[in-house]
C-alpha positions as CSV (number, residue, x, y, z in Angstrom):
1,M,37.5,120.3,155.0
2,K,34.9,117.6,155.1
3,G,34.9,114.8,152.5
4,K,32.2,114.0,150.0
5,A,28.8,113.3,151.5
6,W,27.8,109.8,150.5
7,K,24.1,108.9,150.1
8,R,23.5,105.7,151.9
9,G,20.8,104.3,149.7
10,K,22.8,105.0,146.5
11,V,26.0,103.5,148.0
12,V,24.3,100.3,149.1
13,E,22.7,100.0,145.7
14,V,26.1,100.3,144.0
15,L,27.7,97.8,146.4
16,E,24.9,95.2,146.3
17,P,26.0,93.4,143.1
18,Y,29.5,92.9,144.5
19,L,28.3,91.8,147.9
20,R,26.0,89.2,146.2
21,L,29.2,87.8,144.5
22,S,30.5,87.2,148.0
23,Y,33.0,90.1,147.9
24,S,34.2,91.3,151.3
25,L,33.0,94.7,152.2
26,R,36.5,96.0,151.8
27,K,36.9,94.6,148.3
28,A,33.4,95.7,147.2
29,C,34.1,99.2,148.4
30,S,37.5,99.2,146.6
31,V,36.0,98.0,143.3
32,A,33.2,100.6,143.5
33,G,35.5,103.4,144.5
34,I,33.7,104.1,147.8
35,P,35.6,104.6,151.1
36,R,35.2,101.5,153.2
37,T,35.3,103.6,156.4
38,T,32.1,105.3,155.4
39,V,30.2,102.1,154.8
40,Q,31.8,100.4,157.9
41,T,30.4,103.2,160.1
42,W,26.9,102.6,158.7
43,V,27.3,98.8,159.2
44,D,28.5,99.2,162.7
45,T,25.5,101.4,163.7
46,D,22.8,99.8,161.6
47,E,21.9,96.1,162.4
48,T,19.5,95.8,159.5
49,L,22.1,96.9,157.0
50,R,24.7,94.5,158.6
51,L,22.3,91.6,158.3
52,K,21.4,92.5,154.7
53,I,25.0,92.6,153.7
54,T,25.8,89.3,155.4
55,A,22.8,87.7,153.7
56,W,23.9,89.0,150.3
57,Q,27.5,87.7,150.8
58,N,26.2,84.3,151.7
59,E,23.8,83.9,148.8
60,I,26.4,82.5,146.4
61,N,27.5,79.9,149.0
62,A,23.9,78.8,149.4
63,Q,23.5,78.6,145.7
64,A,26.7,76.6,145.3
65,R,25.5,74.2,148.0
66,R,22.1,73.8,146.3
67,N,23.8,73.0,143.0
68,I,26.0,70.3,144.7
69,V,23.1,68.8,146.5
70,E,21.0,68.7,143.4
71,K,23.7,66.9,141.5
72,I,24.1,64.4,144.3
73,Q,20.3,63.9,144.5
74,G,20.4,63.3,140.7
75,G,22.8,60.4,141.2
76,D,26.1,62.0,140.4
77,T,28.5,59.7,142.4
78,E,31.6,61.8,141.7
79,T,30.0,64.8,143.3
80,A,28.8,62.6,146.2
81,K,32.4,61.3,146.7
82,W,33.8,64.9,146.6
83,W,31.2,66.0,149.2
84,L,31.9,63.1,151.5
85,E,35.6,63.6,151.3
86,R,35.1,67.2,152.6
87,R,32.1,66.9,154.9
88,E,32.7,63.4,156.4
89,K,36.5,63.5,156.6
90,E,36.9,60.8,159.3
91,D,35.3,58.2,157.1
92,F,35.9,59.4,153.6
93,S,38.9,61.7,153.3
94,L,41.7,60.6,151.0
95,R,44.7,59.7,153.2
96,S,48.3,59.6,152.3
97,E,50.9,57.8,154.3
98,L,54.5,58.8,154.2
99,T,57.0,56.0,154.2
100,G,60.6,55.5,153.5
101,A,62.1,53.4,150.7
102,K,60.2,50.1,150.1
103,G,57.5,51.0,152.5
104,E,59.8,51.1,155.5
105,P,59.5,53.7,158.2
106,I,61.1,57.1,157.5
107,V,64.5,57.3,159.0
108,R,65.0,60.3,161.3
109,I,68.5,61.8,161.0
110,D,69.8,64.4,163.4
111,A,70.4,67.6,161.4
112,G,73.4,68.5,163.5
113,K,75.4,65.4,162.5
114,D,76.8,64.3,159.2
115,P,74.0,61.9,158.1
116,Y,76.4,59.5,156.5
117,K,78.4,59.0,159.7
118,T,75.4,57.4,161.4
119,P,74.3,53.8,160.9
120,E,71.0,54.9,159.4
121,G,72.7,57.3,157.1
122,R,75.2,54.8,155.8
123,K,72.3,52.3,155.2
124,L,70.5,55.0,153.2
125,L,73.6,55.7,151.2
126,L,74.2,52.0,150.5
127,D,70.5,51.4,149.6
128,N,70.5,54.2,147.1
129,E,73.6,53.2,145.1
C-alpha cells in the first residue's frame, strides 16, 4: 500500500520556518512530522528547491554575522577581539603553553615502567613532597 501523498507546496511551507532557523533538513522534517525521504527526493531532483532550502538555512548565519560586524563598526572592542581570535587565529588566538612544575619542560615518563624508578620520576616525587 502506498503511503500518504504529500503536497510539495504545503510541505515546503511547513518546513520553511524551521529551515530559516538553520535546522538541518532531517531535523526540520522530524519536528514537522514529515518523512525526510519524501523531501529529500524532491531536493535531489529540484535544483531550485535545493537552492531555496540552502539559502533559508544560511539566513540566520548571515544575520549573526551582520550583527557582529555592526557591533564592531560601532566600536565594541570586546566583539572585535572575539572576532579576531576566531578569524585571524595566527595573530590573535589565545594560546596556552603547557609546562611542568615551575615552568620547566614537561617530563615524559615511559608508561611501561614504574615512574618512580626513573631519575625523572624520583625527581618529581622529591619535588612534590
